[in-house]
All heavy atoms as TSV, in Angstrom:
chain	resi	resn	atom	element	x	y	z
A	1	MET	N	N	0.857	-1.171	0.000
A	1	MET	CA	C	0.000	0.000	0.000
A	1	MET	C	C	0.899	1.227	0.000
A	1	MET	O	O	1.825	1.317	0.784
A	1	MET	CB	C	-0.916	-0.044	1.221
A	1	MET	CG	C	-1.856	1.098	1.317
A	1	MET	SD	S	-3.141	0.996	2.597
A	1	MET	CE	C	-2.445	0.033	3.885
A	2	GLY	N	N	0.599	2.168	-0.884
A	2	GLY	CA	C	1.370	3.399	-0.989
A	2	GLY	C	C	0.956	4.404	0.057
A	2	GLY	O	O	0.766	4.079	1.229
A	3	GLU	N	N	0.807	5.622	-0.394
A	3	GLU	CA	C	0.370	6.681	0.507
A	3	GLU	C	C	-1.027	6.369	1.029
A	3	GLU	O	O	-1.808	5.709	0.375
A	3	GLU	CB	C	0.341	8.012	-0.232
A	3	GLU	CG	C	1.709	8.534	-0.594
A	3	GLU	CD	C	1.632	9.927	-1.188
A	3	GLU	OE1	O	0.843	10.753	-0.690
A	3	GLU	OE2	O	2.363	10.169	-2.143
A	4	THR	N	N	-1.315	6.869	2.202
A	4	THR	CA	C	-2.624	6.624	2.811
A	4	THR	C	C	-3.272	7.937	3.206
A	4	THR	O	O	-2.627	8.984	3.267
A	4	THR	CB	C	-2.512	5.726	4.057
A	4	THR	OG1	O	-1.753	6.417	5.055
A	4	THR	CG2	C	-1.871	4.394	3.733
A	5	THR	N	N	-4.552	7.847	3.487
A	5	THR	CA	C	-5.316	8.981	3.996
A	5	THR	C	C	-6.360	8.429	4.951
A	5	THR	O	O	-6.504	7.210	5.088
A	5	THR	CB	C	-5.970	9.780	2.849
A	5	THR	OG1	O	-6.520	10.974	3.391
A	5	THR	CG2	C	-7.029	8.979	2.138
A	6	THR	N	N	-7.072	9.293	5.587
A	6	THR	CA	C	-8.094	8.891	6.543
A	6	THR	C	C	-9.457	9.294	6.013
A	6	THR	O	O	-9.617	10.390	5.471
A	6	THR	CB	C	-7.853	9.580	7.902
A	6	THR	OG1	O	-6.545	9.220	8.360
A	6	THR	CG2	C	-8.891	9.170	8.924
A	7	ILE	N	N	-10.434	8.395	6.140
A	7	ILE	CA	C	-11.814	8.739	5.824
A	7	ILE	C	C	-12.645	8.497	7.076
A	7	ILE	O	O	-12.362	7.591	7.853
A	7	ILE	CB	C	-12.375	7.938	4.626
A	7	ILE	CG1	C	-12.324	6.439	4.891
A	7	ILE	CG2	C	-11.632	8.281	3.354
A	7	ILE	CD1	C	-13.058	5.609	3.853
A	8	ARG	N	N	-13.667	9.303	7.255
A	8	ARG	CA	C	-14.532	9.142	8.419
A	8	ARG	C	C	-15.706	8.253	8.045
A	8	ARG	O	O	-16.407	8.518	7.070
A	8	ARG	CB	C	-15.035	10.491	8.917
A	8	ARG	CG	C	-13.943	11.350	9.501
A	8	ARG	CD	C	-14.554	12.537	10.241
A	8	ARG	NE	N	-13.532	13.315	10.876
A	8	ARG	CZ	C	-13.024	13.050	12.085
A	8	ARG	NH1	N	-13.452	12.022	12.774
A	8	ARG	NH2	N	-12.092	13.812	12.595
A	9	ILE	N	N	-15.866	7.188	8.809
A	9	ILE	CA	C	-17.014	6.298	8.660
A	9	ILE	C	C	-17.551	6.010	10.053
A	9	ILE	O	O	-16.851	6.179	11.052
A	9	ILE	CB	C	-16.647	4.978	7.934
A	9	ILE	CG1	C	-15.538	4.235	8.666
A	9	ILE	CG2	C	-16.250	5.248	6.488
A	9	ILE	CD1	C	-15.220	2.861	8.093
A	10	SER	N	N	-18.793	5.568	10.101
A	10	SER	CA	C	-19.376	5.267	11.407
A	10	SER	C	C	-18.687	4.045	12.014
A	10	SER	O	O	-18.079	3.236	11.314
A	10	SER	CB	C	-20.872	4.993	11.264
A	10	SER	OG	O	-21.074	3.765	10.576
A	11	ARG	N	N	-18.809	3.912	13.310
A	11	ARG	CA	C	-18.231	2.744	13.980
A	11	ARG	C	C	-18.883	1.454	13.482
A	11	ARG	O	O	-18.226	0.429	13.346
A	11	ARG	CB	C	-18.378	2.880	15.491
A	11	ARG	CG	C	-17.504	3.984	16.069
A	11	ARG	CD	C	-17.505	3.949	17.597
A	11	ARG	NE	N	-16.833	5.100	18.152
A	11	ARG	CZ	C	-15.514	5.195	18.308
A	11	ARG	NH1	N	-14.735	4.226	17.917
A	11	ARG	NH2	N	-14.987	6.282	18.835
A	12	ASP	N	N	-20.180	1.516	13.204
A	12	ASP	CA	C	-20.880	0.332	12.684
A	12	ASP	C	C	-20.319	-0.090	11.331
A	12	ASP	O	O	-20.073	-1.274	11.084
A	12	ASP	CB	C	-22.384	0.584	12.558
A	12	ASP	CG	C	-23.083	0.666	13.900
A	12	ASP	OD1	O	-22.505	0.195	14.912
A	12	ASP	OD2	O	-24.210	1.202	13.943
A	13	THR	N	N	-20.106	0.891	10.435
A	13	THR	CA	C	-19.540	0.582	9.127
A	13	THR	C	C	-18.132	0.036	9.272
A	13	THR	O	O	-17.757	-0.940	8.608
A	13	THR	CB	C	-19.549	1.835	8.222
A	13	THR	OG1	O	-20.902	2.261	8.051
A	13	THR	CG2	C	-18.924	1.553	6.872
A	14	HIS	N	N	-17.349	0.635	10.140
A	14	HIS	CA	C	-15.984	0.144	10.376
A	14	HIS	C	C	-16.009	-1.302	10.854
A	14	HIS	O	O	-15.230	-2.133	10.388
A	14	HIS	CB	C	-15.261	1.034	11.389
A	14	HIS	CG	C	-13.845	0.642	11.605
A	14	HIS	ND1	N	-13.474	-0.249	12.594
A	14	HIS	CD2	C	-12.716	0.988	10.954
A	14	HIS	CE1	C	-12.164	-0.427	12.554
A	14	HIS	NE2	N	-11.684	0.313	11.567
A	15	ALA	N	N	-16.906	-1.605	11.756
A	15	ALA	CA	C	-17.004	-2.974	12.275
A	15	ALA	C	C	-17.390	-3.948	11.158
A	15	ALA	O	O	-16.846	-5.051	11.071
A	15	ALA	CB	C	-18.017	-3.041	13.414
A	16	MET	N	N	-18.329	-3.534	10.296
A	16	MET	CA	C	-18.741	-4.407	9.188
A	16	MET	C	C	-17.596	-4.651	8.213
A	16	MET	O	O	-17.375	-5.786	7.776
A	16	MET	CB	C	-19.937	-3.804	8.447
A	16	MET	CG	C	-21.246	-3.895	9.205
A	16	MET	SD	S	-22.672	-3.391	8.225
A	16	MET	CE	C	-22.413	-1.626	8.106
A	17	VAL	N	N	-16.857	-3.593	7.877
A	17	VAL	CA	C	-15.731	-3.749	6.946
A	17	VAL	C	C	-14.636	-4.600	7.571
A	17	VAL	O	O	-14.054	-5.470	6.918
A	17	VAL	CB	C	-15.187	-2.369	6.513
A	17	VAL	CG1	C	-13.909	-2.519	5.716
A	17	VAL	CG2	C	-16.222	-1.611	5.712
A	18	THR	N	N	-14.360	-4.377	8.828
A	18	THR	CA	C	-13.337	-5.159	9.526
A	18	THR	C	C	-13.717	-6.639	9.558
A	18	THR	O	O	-12.885	-7.515	9.278
A	18	THR	CB	C	-13.139	-4.630	10.966
A	18	THR	OG1	O	-12.749	-3.255	10.889
A	18	THR	CG2	C	-12.087	-5.419	11.711
A	19	ARG	N	N	-14.979	-6.927	9.870
A	19	ARG	CA	C	-15.451	-8.302	9.916
A	19	ARG	C	C	-15.391	-8.950	8.531
A	19	ARG	O	O	-14.928	-10.074	8.372
A	19	ARG	CB	C	-16.871	-8.335	10.485
A	19	ARG	CG	C	-17.419	-9.714	10.741
A	19	ARG	CD	C	-18.736	-9.717	11.535
A	19	ARG	NE	N	-19.669	-8.651	11.195
A	19	ARG	CZ	C	-19.928	-7.590	11.963
A	19	ARG	NH1	N	-19.328	-7.438	13.123
A	19	ARG	NH2	N	-20.797	-6.673	11.586
A	20	LEU	N	N	-15.840	-8.218	7.511
A	20	LEU	CA	C	-15.822	-8.741	6.145
A	20	LEU	C	C	-14.389	-9.004	5.689
A	20	LEU	O	O	-14.105	-10.045	5.065
A	20	LEU	CB	C	-16.516	-7.759	5.197
A	20	LEU	CG	C	-16.667	-8.191	3.750
A	20	LEU	CD1	C	-17.454	-9.497	3.640
A	20	LEU	CD2	C	-17.347	-7.089	2.944
A	21	ALA	N	N	-13.491	-8.099	5.982
A	21	ALA	CA	C	-12.084	-8.284	5.610
A	21	ALA	C	C	-11.511	-9.536	6.269
A	21	ALA	O	O	-10.818	-10.331	5.627
A	21	ALA	CB	C	-11.263	-7.050	5.990
A	22	ALA	N	N	-11.818	-9.730	7.522
A	22	ALA	CA	C	-11.322	-10.916	8.236
A	22	ALA	C	C	-11.883	-12.198	7.629
A	22	ALA	O	O	-11.154	-13.181	7.438
A	22	ALA	CB	C	-11.680	-10.826	9.715
A	23	GLU	N	N	-13.183	-12.181	7.290
A	23	GLU	CA	C	-13.807	-13.358	6.678
A	23	GLU	C	C	-13.181	-13.686	5.326
A	23	GLU	O	O	-13.080	-14.847	4.946
A	23	GLU	CB	C	-15.309	-13.125	6.483
A	23	GLU	CG	C	-16.107	-13.091	7.765
A	23	GLU	CD	C	-17.536	-12.603	7.562
A	23	GLU	OE1	O	-17.938	-12.355	6.398
A	23	GLU	OE2	O	-18.250	-12.468	8.573
A	24	ARG	N	N	-12.761	-12.652	4.599
A	24	ARG	CA	C	-12.200	-12.831	3.260
A	24	ARG	C	C	-10.684	-12.977	3.285
A	24	ARG	O	O	-10.056	-13.129	2.248
A	24	ARG	CB	C	-12.603	-11.652	2.384
A	24	ARG	CG	C	-14.119	-11.561	2.166
A	24	ARG	CD	C	-14.521	-10.279	1.466
A	24	ARG	NE	N	-13.842	-10.090	0.204
A	24	ARG	CZ	C	-14.327	-10.481	-0.987
A	24	ARG	NH1	N	-15.501	-11.068	-1.052
A	24	ARG	NH2	N	-13.644	-10.263	-2.090
A	25	HIS	N	N	-10.096	-12.901	4.467
A	25	HIS	CA	C	-8.636	-12.980	4.631
A	25	HIS	C	C	-7.944	-11.900	3.801
A	25	HIS	O	O	-6.989	-12.162	3.075
A	25	HIS	CB	C	-8.110	-14.373	4.274
A	25	HIS	CG	C	-8.787	-15.466	5.026
A	25	HIS	ND1	N	-8.556	-15.690	6.365
A	25	HIS	CD2	C	-9.717	-16.376	4.644
A	25	HIS	CE1	C	-9.305	-16.699	6.771
A	25	HIS	NE2	N	-10.021	-17.129	5.739
A	26	GLU	N	N	-8.481	-10.672	3.903
A	26	GLU	CA	C	-7.955	-9.514	3.191
A	26	GLU	C	C	-7.691	-8.394	4.188
A	26	GLU	O	O	-8.209	-8.409	5.296
A	26	GLU	CB	C	-8.987	-8.974	2.179
A	26	GLU	CG	C	-9.385	-9.914	1.092
A	26	GLU	CD	C	-10.513	-9.350	0.230
A	26	GLU	OE1	O	-11.309	-8.509	0.689
A	26	GLU	OE2	O	-10.580	-9.779	-0.927
A	27	THR	N	N	-6.938	-7.413	3.729
A	27	THR	CA	C	-6.815	-6.191	4.520
A	27	THR	C	C	-8.084	-5.368	4.314
A	27	THR	O	O	-8.846	-5.604	3.364
A	27	THR	CB	C	-5.602	-5.353	4.073
A	27	THR	OG1	O	-5.828	-4.901	2.732
A	27	THR	CG2	C	-4.304	-6.146	4.156
A	28	ILE	N	N	-8.302	-4.411	5.187
A	28	ILE	CA	C	-9.449	-3.516	5.025
A	28	ILE	C	C	-9.316	-2.765	3.697
A	28	ILE	O	O	-10.293	-2.596	2.969
A	28	ILE	CB	C	-9.571	-2.550	6.216
A	28	ILE	CG1	C	-9.988	-3.324	7.466
A	28	ILE	CG2	C	-10.560	-1.423	5.921
A	28	ILE	CD1	C	-10.018	-2.495	8.739
A	29	ASP	N	N	-8.103	-2.340	3.359
A	29	ASP	CA	C	-7.871	-1.639	2.101
A	29	ASP	C	C	-8.277	-2.513	0.912
A	29	ASP	O	O	-8.947	-2.034	-0.011
A	29	ASP	CB	C	-6.405	-1.227	1.986
A	29	ASP	CG	C	-6.134	-0.411	0.750
A	29	ASP	OD1	O	-6.643	0.722	0.665
A	29	ASP	OD2	O	-5.420	-0.918	-0.148
A	30	GLU	N	N	-7.898	-3.774	0.919
A	30	GLU	CA	C	-8.271	-4.679	-0.177
A	30	GLU	C	C	-9.782	-4.858	-0.258
A	30	GLU	O	O	-10.357	-4.869	-1.349
A	30	GLU	CB	C	-7.598	-6.039	0.004
A	30	GLU	CG	C	-6.100	-6.020	-0.206
A	30	GLU	CD	C	-5.415	-7.294	0.269
A	30	GLU	OE1	O	-5.918	-7.957	1.203
A	30	GLU	OE2	O	-4.366	-7.619	-0.310
A	31	THR	N	N	-10.417	-5.004	0.891
A	31	THR	CA	C	-11.868	-5.196	0.920
A	31	THR	C	C	-12.588	-3.971	0.377
A	31	THR	O	O	-13.513	-4.099	-0.433
A	31	THR	CB	C	-12.340	-5.507	2.350
A	31	THR	OG1	O	-11.671	-6.690	2.797
A	31	THR	CG2	C	-13.844	-5.727	2.408
A	32	VAL	N	N	-12.171	-2.791	0.785
A	32	VAL	CA	C	-12.803	-1.566	0.287
A	32	VAL	C	C	-12.540	-1.418	-1.215
A	32	VAL	O	O	-13.452	-1.091	-1.978
A	32	VAL	CB	C	-12.315	-0.332	1.076
A	32	VAL	CG1	C	-12.781	0.971	0.432
A	32	VAL	CG2	C	-12.783	-0.414	2.520
A	33	SER	N	N	-11.335	-1.684	-1.660
A	33	SER	CA	C	-11.016	-1.609	-3.090
A	33	SER	C	C	-11.868	-2.585	-3.894
A	33	SER	O	O	-12.383	-2.240	-4.964
A	33	SER	CB	C	-9.530	-1.897	-3.332
A	33	SER	OG	O	-8.729	-0.883	-2.796
A	34	ASN	N	N	-12.016	-3.803	-3.384
A	34	ASN	CA	C	-12.839	-4.797	-4.070
A	34	ASN	C	C	-14.305	-4.385	-4.096
A	34	ASN	O	O	-15.010	-4.604	-5.091
A	34	ASN	CB	C	-12.685	-6.169	-3.414
A	34	ASN	CG	C	-11.332	-6.789	-3.695
A	34	ASN	OD1	O	-10.689	-6.478	-4.688
A	34	ASN	ND2	N	-10.890	-7.661	-2.803
A	35	ALA	N	N	-14.776	-3.782	-3.023
A	35	ALA	CA	C	-16.163	-3.322	-2.975
A	35	ALA	C	C	-16.398	-2.196	-3.985
A	35	ALA	O	O	-17.416	-2.179	-4.689
A	35	ALA	CB	C	-16.517	-2.843	-1.566
A	36	ILE	N	N	-15.454	-1.290	-4.093
A	36	ILE	CA	C	-15.569	-0.199	-5.067
A	36	ILE	C	C	-15.565	-0.762	-6.481
A	36	ILE	O	O	-16.375	-0.357	-7.329
A	36	ILE	CB	C	-14.442	0.838	-4.866
A	36	ILE	CG1	C	-14.640	1.572	-3.540
A	36	ILE	CG2	C	-14.365	1.809	-6.040
A	36	ILE	CD1	C	-13.443	2.391	-3.105
A	37	ARG	N	N	-14.686	-1.717	-6.743
A	37	ARG	CA	C	-14.648	-2.340	-8.071
A	37	ARG	C	C	-15.977	-3.030	-8.381
A	37	ARG	O	O	-16.500	-2.913	-9.488
A	37	ARG	CB	C	-13.501	-3.342	-8.138
A	37	ARG	CG	C	-13.363	-3.970	-9.493
A	37	ARG	CD	C	-12.139	-4.836	-9.600
A	37	ARG	NE	N	-12.040	-5.291	-10.988
A	37	ARG	CZ	C	-11.463	-6.390	-11.365
A	37	ARG	NH1	N	-10.859	-7.149	-10.473
A	37	ARG	NH2	N	-11.418	-6.738	-12.621
A	38	ALA	N	N	-16.533	-3.739	-7.413
A	38	ALA	CA	C	-17.815	-4.427	-7.626
A	38	ALA	C	C	-18.932	-3.429	-7.903
A	38	ALA	O	O	-19.791	-3.673	-8.764
A	38	ALA	CB	C	-18.152	-5.288	-6.407
A	39	LEU	N	N	-18.945	-2.300	-7.195
A	39	LEU	CA	C	-19.952	-1.271	-7.444
A	39	LEU	C	C	-19.818	-0.689	-8.849
A	39	LEU	O	O	-20.819	-0.471	-9.541
A	39	LEU	CB	C	-19.840	-0.148	-6.404
A	39	LEU	CG	C	-20.330	-0.501	-5.002
A	39	LEU	CD1	C	-19.912	0.589	-4.011
A	39	LEU	CD2	C	-21.830	-0.682	-5.001
A	40	ARG	N	N	-18.578	-0.454	-9.289
A	40	ARG	CA	C	-18.358	0.066	-10.641
A	40	ARG	C	C	-18.801	-0.959	-11.682
A	40	ARG	O	O	-19.422	-0.603	-12.684
A	40	ARG	CB	C	-16.886	0.436	-10.832
A	40	ARG	CG	C	-16.475	1.647	-9.985
A	40	ARG	CD	C	-15.023	2.014	-10.169
A	40	ARG	NE	N	-14.833	2.491	-11.528
A	40	ARG	CZ	C	-13.707	2.315	-12.221
A	40	ARG	NH1	N	-12.689	1.679	-11.699
A	40	ARG	NH2	N	-13.601	2.789	-13.445
A	41	GLN	N	N	-18.488	-2.240	-11.465
A	41	GLN	CA	C	-18.902	-3.282	-12.397
A	41	GLN	C	C	-20.421	-3.400	-12.449
A	41	GLN	O	O	-21.002	-3.590	-13.516
A	41	GLN	CB	C	-18.283	-4.622	-12.008
A	41	GLN	CG	C	-16.793	-4.686	-12.273
A	41	GLN	CD	C	-16.160	-5.972	-11.751
A	41	GLN	OE1	O	-16.680	-6.607	-10.840
A	41	GLN	NE2	N	-15.031	-6.333	-12.320
A	42	ASP	N	N	-21.068	-3.276	-11.313
A	42	ASP	CA	C	-22.525	-3.325	-11.263
A	42	ASP	C	C	-23.129	-2.177	-12.075
A	42	ASP	O	O	-24.085	-2.383	-12.837
A	42	ASP	CB	C	-22.993	-3.265	-9.806
A	42	ASP	CG	C	-24.496	-3.397	-9.673
A	42	ASP	OD1	O	-25.047	-4.420	-10.114
A	42	ASP	OD2	O	-25.111	-2.463	-9.126
A	43	ALA	N	N	-22.560	-0.987	-11.932
A	43	ALA	CA	C	-23.049	0.169	-12.691
A	43	ALA	C	C	-22.841	-0.045	-14.184
A	43	ALA	O	O	-23.726	0.269	-14.993
A	43	ALA	CB	C	-22.343	1.446	-12.227
A	44	MET	N	N	-21.693	-0.599	-14.568
A	44	MET	CA	C	-21.442	-0.888	-15.980
A	44	MET	C	C	-22.439	-1.905	-16.511
A	44	MET	O	O	-22.953	-1.772	-17.628
A	44	MET	CB	C	-20.020	-1.405	-16.190
A	44	MET	CG	C	-18.962	-0.349	-16.170
A	44	MET	SD	S	-17.357	-1.065	-16.603
A	44	MET	CE	C	-16.559	-1.023	-15.028
A	45	GLY	N	N	-22.720	-2.919	-15.717
A	45	GLY	CA	C	-23.686	-3.938	-16.124
A	45	GLY	C	C	-25.069	-3.352	-16.337
A	45	GLY	O	O	-25.752	-3.698	-17.308
A	46	ARG	N	N	-25.494	-2.467	-15.447
A	46	ARG	CA	C	-26.794	-1.803	-15.618
A	46	ARG	C	C	-26.812	-0.959	-16.883
A	46	ARG	O	O	-27.789	-0.964	-17.630
A	46	ARG	CB	C	-27.130	-0.942	-14.397
A	46	ARG	CG	C	-27.656	-1.745	-13.215
A	46	ARG	CD	C	-28.280	-0.831	-12.150
A	46	ARG	NE	N	-27.462	0.333	-11.820
A	46	ARG	CZ	C	-26.497	0.358	-10.921
A	46	ARG	NH1	N	-26.219	-0.735	-10.242
A	46	ARG	NH2	N	-25.815	1.456	-10.674
A	47	ASP	N	N	-25.711	-0.247	-17.137
A	47	ASP	CA	C	-25.629	0.575	-18.345
A	47	ASP	C	C	-25.701	-0.298	-19.600
A	47	ASP	O	O	-26.384	0.055	-20.562
A	47	ASP	CB	C	-24.338	1.398	-18.374
A	47	ASP	CG	C	-24.327	2.534	-17.368
A	47	ASP	OD1	O	-25.405	2.873	-16.822
A	47	ASP	OD2	O	-23.239	3.066	-17.109
A	48	LEU	N	N	-25.004	-1.417	-19.589
A	48	LEU	CA	C	-25.001	-2.301	-20.759
A	48	LEU	C	C	-26.345	-2.983	-20.964
A	48	LEU	O	O	-26.710	-3.316	-22.092
A	48	LEU	CB	C	-23.895	-3.352	-20.629
A	48	LEU	CG	C	-22.469	-2.820	-20.747
A	48	LEU	CD1	C	-21.475	-3.905	-20.355
A	48	LEU	CD2	C	-22.198	-2.325	-22.157
A	49	ALA	N	N	-27.085	-3.208	-19.893
A	49	ALA	CA	C	-28.374	-3.890	-19.989
A	49	ALA	C	C	-29.504	-2.940	-20.384
A	49	ALA	O	O	-30.581	-3.398	-20.775
A	49	ALA	CB	C	-28.708	-4.552	-18.644
A	50	ALA	N	N	-29.256	-1.649	-20.323
A	50	ALA	CA	C	-30.293	-0.670	-20.648
A	50	ALA	C	C	-30.605	-0.701	-22.144
A	50	ALA	O	O	-29.748	-1.029	-22.967
A	50	ALA	CB	C	-29.833	0.734	-20.241
A	51	ASP	N	N	-31.833	-0.376	-22.469
A	51	ASP	CA	C	-32.229	-0.297	-23.873
A	51	ASP	C	C	-31.403	0.767	-24.582
A	51	ASP	O	O	-31.024	1.782	-23.987
A	51	ASP	CB	C	-33.713	0.057	-23.991
A	51	ASP	CG	C	-34.628	-1.075	-23.517
A	51	ASP	OD1	O	-34.173	-2.242	-23.524
A	51	ASP	OD2	O	-35.768	-0.779	-23.135
A	52	LEU	N	N	-31.139	0.532	-25.859
A	52	LEU	CA	C	-30.400	1.500	-26.654
A	52	LEU	C	C	-31.275	2.723	-26.933
A	52	LEU	O	O	-32.488	2.604	-27.091
A	52	LEU	CB	C	-29.976	0.886	-27.988
A	52	LEU	CG	C	-28.989	-0.275	-27.926
A	52	LEU	CD1	C	-28.751	-0.838	-29.326
A	52	LEU	CD2	C	-27.676	0.155	-27.301
A	53	THR	N	N	-30.638	3.870	-27.015
A	53	THR	CA	C	-31.355	5.073	-27.425
A	53	THR	C	C	-31.546	5.023	-28.938
A	53	THR	O	O	-30.915	4.213	-29.634
A	53	THR	CB	C	-30.562	6.347	-27.063
A	53	THR	OG1	O	-29.347	6.358	-27.833
A	53	THR	CG2	C	-30.239	6.412	-25.571
A	54	ALA	N	N	-32.381	5.886	-29.452
A	54	ALA	CA	C	-32.607	5.941	-30.900
A	54	ALA	C	C	-31.303	6.261	-31.628
A	54	ALA	O	O	-31.007	5.666	-32.682
A	54	ALA	CB	C	-33.670	6.979	-31.222
A	55	ASP	N	N	-30.497	7.174	-31.088
A	55	ASP	CA	C	-29.215	7.515	-31.715
A	55	ASP	C	C	-28.262	6.329	-31.734
A	55	ASP	O	O	-27.562	6.101	-32.724
A	55	ASP	CB	C	-28.560	8.686	-30.985
A	55	ASP	CG	C	-29.230	10.023	-31.256
A	55	ASP	OD1	O	-29.987	10.117	-32.243
A	55	ASP	OD2	O	-28.983	10.958	-30.465
A	56	GLU	N	N	-28.211	5.575	-30.639
A	56	GLU	CA	C	-27.336	4.402	-30.591
A	56	GLU	C	C	-27.783	3.350	-31.600
A	56	GLU	O	O	-26.941	2.752	-32.283
A	56	GLU	CB	C	-27.324	3.809	-29.170
A	56	GLU	CG	C	-26.631	4.706	-28.162
A	56	GLU	CD	C	-26.849	4.275	-26.714
A	56	GLU	OE1	O	-27.907	3.683	-26.409
A	56	GLU	OE2	O	-25.955	4.546	-25.898
A	57	SER	N	N	-29.070	3.128	-31.710
A	57	SER	CA	C	-29.592	2.155	-32.668
A	57	SER	C	C	-29.272	2.594	-34.096
A	57	SER	O	O	-28.859	1.789	-34.927
A	57	SER	CB	C	-31.100	1.981	-32.516
A	57	SER	OG	O	-31.383	1.345	-31.299
A	58	ALA	N	N	-29.447	3.879	-34.372
A	58	ALA	CA	C	-29.151	4.398	-35.705
A	58	ALA	C	C	-27.678	4.243	-36.027
A	58	ALA	O	O	-27.301	3.859	-37.139
A	58	ALA	CB	C	-29.562	5.861	-35.797
A	59	TRP	N	N	-26.812	4.510	-35.063
A	59	TRP	CA	C	-25.376	4.371	-35.273
A	59	TRP	C	C	-25.011	2.927	-35.567
A	59	TRP	O	O	-24.237	2.640	-36.474
A	59	TRP	CB	C	-24.628	4.887	-34.042
A	59	TRP	CG	C	-23.141	4.847	-34.199
A	59	TRP	CD1	C	-22.342	5.782	-34.793
A	59	TRP	CD2	C	-22.251	3.813	-33.741
A	59	TRP	NE1	N	-21.035	5.398	-34.746
A	59	TRP	CE2	C	-20.943	4.185	-34.108
A	59	TRP	CE3	C	-22.439	2.612	-33.058
A	59	TRP	CZ2	C	-19.838	3.408	-33.806
A	59	TRP	CZ3	C	-21.330	1.844	-32.758
A	59	TRP	CH2	C	-20.043	2.229	-33.140
A	60	LEU	N	N	-25.601	1.998	-34.806
A	60	LEU	CA	C	-25.311	0.573	-35.026
A	60	LEU	C	C	-25.851	0.091	-36.359
A	60	LEU	O	O	-25.283	-0.830	-36.973
A	60	LEU	CB	C	-25.899	-0.260	-33.881
A	60	LEU	CG	C	-25.169	-0.144	-32.552
A	60	LEU	CD1	C	-25.959	-0.845	-31.454
A	60	LEU	CD2	C	-23.763	-0.716	-32.644
A	61	ASP	N	N	-26.938	0.666	-36.838
A	61	ASP	CA	C	-27.542	0.238	-38.101
A	61	ASP	C	C	-26.950	0.961	-39.304
A	61	ASP	O	O	-27.268	0.627	-40.446
A	61	ASP	CB	C	-29.057	0.500	-38.063
A	61	ASP	CG	C	-29.779	-0.410	-37.081
A	61	ASP	OD1	O	-29.225	-1.477	-36.749
A	61	ASP	OD2	O	-30.882	-0.045	-36.635
A	62	ALA	N	N	-26.065	1.919	-39.072
A	62	ALA	CA	C	-25.499	2.713	-40.171
A	62	ALA	C	C	-24.634	1.845	-41.067
A	62	ALA	O	O	-23.996	0.882	-40.634
A	62	ALA	CB	C	-24.676	3.870	-39.600
A	63	ASP	N	N	-24.573	2.213	-42.333
A	63	ASP	CA	C	-23.739	1.524	-43.320
A	63	ASP	C	C	-22.294	1.923	-43.075
A	63	ASP	O	O	-21.956	3.103	-43.042
A	63	ASP	CB	C	-24.174	1.926	-44.727
A	63	ASP	CG	C	-23.408	1.175	-45.816
A	63	ASP	OD1	O	-22.690	0.213	-45.472
A	63	ASP	OD2	O	-23.545	1.560	-46.988
A	64	ALA	N	N	-21.434	0.956	-42.903
A	64	ALA	CA	C	-20.034	1.225	-42.584
A	64	ALA	C	C	-19.199	1.497	-43.834
A	64	ALA	O	O	-18.027	1.822	-43.727
A	64	ALA	CB	C	-19.430	0.047	-41.821
A	65	GLY	N	N	-19.778	1.355	-44.966
A	65	GLY	CA	C	-18.907	1.438	-46.100
A	65	GLY	C	C	-19.272	2.297	-47.178
A	65	GLY	O	O	-18.671	2.751	-48.037
């Protein structure tokens, strides 16, 4: 781990992250990083699953040549 900083979280949240990290045999930093990655992947999945806009459909149907 490189440089560090402090973030304020509730004691309950800290306890949950600490417990989850221990269960996963990870550091708290790894657990938080993995959680952030999972949230980003979830958002990407929702974006990809959304219906295409009319402009996106037109672009995909355009003649490439």
